[in-house]
C-alpha positions in Angstrom: 12.4 20.0 24.0 9.7 21.8 21.6 8.6 24.0 24.9 12.4 24.9 25.3 12.5 25.7 21.4 9.4 27.7 21.6 11.1 29.9 24.7 14.4 30.3 23.1 12.4 31.8 20.3 10.5 34.0 22.2 13.7 35.2 23.9 15.2 35.7 20.7 12.4 37.5 19.8 12.3 40.3 23.2 15.8 41.1 22.5 15.3 42.2 19.0 12.2 44.1 20.1 14.5 45.7 23.0 17.4 46.4 20.8 14.7 47.8 18.0 13.2 50.1 20.7 16.4 51.3 22.0 17.8 52.2 18.4 14.1 54.1 18.0 14.6 55.9 21.3 18.4 56.8 19.6 16.4 58.4 16.8 14.1 60.1 19.2 16.8 61.8 21.1 17.9 63.3 17.8 14.7 64.7 17.2 14.2 66.3 20.7 17.6 68.0 20.3 16.5 69.6 16.9 13.5 71.2 18.3 12.5 74.1 21.0 8.6 74.4 22.1 6.5 76.6 23.7 4.5 75.7 26.9 1.8 78.0 27.9 0.2 77.1 31.1 -2.9 78.7 32.3 -3.5 79.6 36.0 -6.6 76.9 36.0 -9.5 75.5 34.1 -11.9 78.3 34.1 -12.9 80.1 31.0 -11.3 83.5 32.3 -7.6 81.8 32.8 -8.2 79.6 29.7 -8.6 83.2 27.5 -6.0 84.7 29.5 -3.7 82.1 28.2 -4.6 82.4 24.9 -4.1 86.0 25.1 -0.5 86.0 26.6 0.3 83.0 23.7 -0.9 85.6 20.9 1.1 87.9 22.6 4.5 85.9 22.7 3.7 84.5 19.2 4.0 87.8 17.8 7.1 88.8 19.8 8.7 85.3 18.7 8.5 86.1 14.7 11.3 88.7 15.4 13.4 87.0 18.0 13.7 83.7 16.0 14.0 85.5 12.4 17.0 84.2 10.6 17.8 81.6 13.1 19.2 78.5 11.3 19.5 76.3 13.8 18.6 75.1 17.5 21.4 76.6 19.3 21.2 80.3 17.0 17.4 79.9 18.6 18.0 79.2 22.1 20.7 81.9 22.4 18.1 84.5 21.0 15.1 83.5 23.0 17.4 83.5 26.1 18.7 86.9 25.7 14.8 88.0 25.2 13.8 86.1 28.0 13.3 89.3 30.1 11.9 91.1 27.6 9.0 88.2 26.9 8.4 88.3 30.9 7.2 91.9 30.4 5.4 91.3 27.6 3.5 88.7 29.5 3.1 90.8 32.4 1.9 93.8 30.4 -0.8 91.4 28.6 -2.2 90.0 32.0 -2.0 93.7 33.5 -4.0 94.6 30.2 -6.8 91.9 30.8 -6.9 93.4 34.4 -5.3 89.8 35.8 -3.0 90.3 38.6 -1.7 86.7 38.5 2.2 86.4 38.4 3.5 85.1 35.3 7.2 83.3 34.6 8.7 82.9 31.6 11.7 80.6 31.7 14.0 78.4 29.3 14.1 74.8 30.3 14.6 71.3 29.8 10.7 69.6 30.0 8.7 66.6 29.8 6.2 66.3 27.0 4.2 63.6 26.2 3.6 62.0 22.6 1.8 64.6 20.3 1.0 65.5 16.9 1.1 68.6 15.3 -0.6 68.6 11.7 1.3 66.2 9.9 4.3 65.7 12.1 4.0 63.3 15.6 6.7 64.5 18.1 8.1 61.4 20.4 7.6 62.1 24.1 10.5 62.9 26.3 12.2 65.6 27.7 12.9 68.6 25.0 14.1 72.5 25.5 10.9 75.0 26.0 10.1 78.4 26.6 7.6 77.8 29.6 5.0 80.5 30.3 3.3 79.1 33.6 0.6 82.2 34.9 -0.6 82.3 38.2 -0.3 78.3 39.9 -0.2 76.8 36.5 -2.6 74.3 37.3 -4.8 74.5 34.0 -4.8 73.4 31.0 -1.6 73.9 28.6 -0.8 74.9 25.1 2.2 73.9 23.1 3.4 74.8 19.6 7.2 74.1 18.1 8.7 77.4 18.2 12.1 76.3 16.4 11.7 75.4 13.7 9.3 77.9 13.3 6.0 75.7 12.4 3.6 78.4 14.6 5.8 81.3 13.7 4.6 81.7 10.1 6.6 85.3 9.5 9.9 83.8 10.7 9.2 80.6 9.2 10.2 82.3 5.6 13.8 82.9 6.9 14.5 80.0 8.7 14.8 75.9 7.9 11.5 73.8 8.0 11.9 70.8 10.1 12.4 67.9 7.3 15.9 70.1 6.7 16.9 69.8 10.6 16.3 66.2 10.7 18.7 63.0 9.5 16.4 60.8 7.1 15.6 58.3 10.0 14.6 61.1 12.0 11.8 62.4 9.3 10.7 59.0 8.8 9.9 58.9 12.7 7.7 62.0 12.9 6.2 61.3 9.1 5.6 57.9 9.8 2.1 58.2 11.3 0.7 55.0 12.6 3.6 52.9 11.5 5.4 54.0 14.9 2.6 53.9 16.9 3.7 50.9 19.0 7.2 52.5 19.5 5.5 55.7 20.2 3.7 54.1 22.9 6.8 52.3 24.2 8.7 55.1 24.6 5.9 57.3 26.4 5.4 54.9 29.1 9.4 54.3 29.7 9.4 58.1 30.0 6.2 58.3 32.2 7.8 55.9 34.5 10.7 57.9 34.7 8.9 60.7 35.6 6.7 58.9 38.5 9.8 57.0 40.0 12.9 59.4 39.4 11.5 63.2 39.5 
């Protein structure tokens, strides 16, 4: 009888844990929908290719400051960036050419997976985000990412745009600024998406 009571208690605890994680994931999805990221992937891990990656990044960040200026929502930011993709493509190609690199480069806006990442005092949960993806050559090198909207890596554009705190709900803000408080839940969410990536994609 005592063992059965323990089993029931364990089952109830599991149900509450699952329900809590589901609620947490729903809030995480709200965060993902309000953020636009930049993802620059180098051709390889060689020092030369990594240096080229940063040169392309710097050029696109300079261009992004004028593109995002005045955007108040992620939808506005995405509309602006989508119409500017040909311009960014040419800027990336020009940067490669100036460095004597004949690798191809593609600049696209799409949904892509990111693991849990910390940016200064902000933690962004794992999952699928809209991102400007810049893939240089075979795209097999280490990548670099930042948040383009709200413009956390675009100082000039940030003056005319809302910051992340203004875009998120109270619950969402508590998640991204909680630090170690939600460490275990971040871990569960990341493992869920890792499995999803492995078996579905």
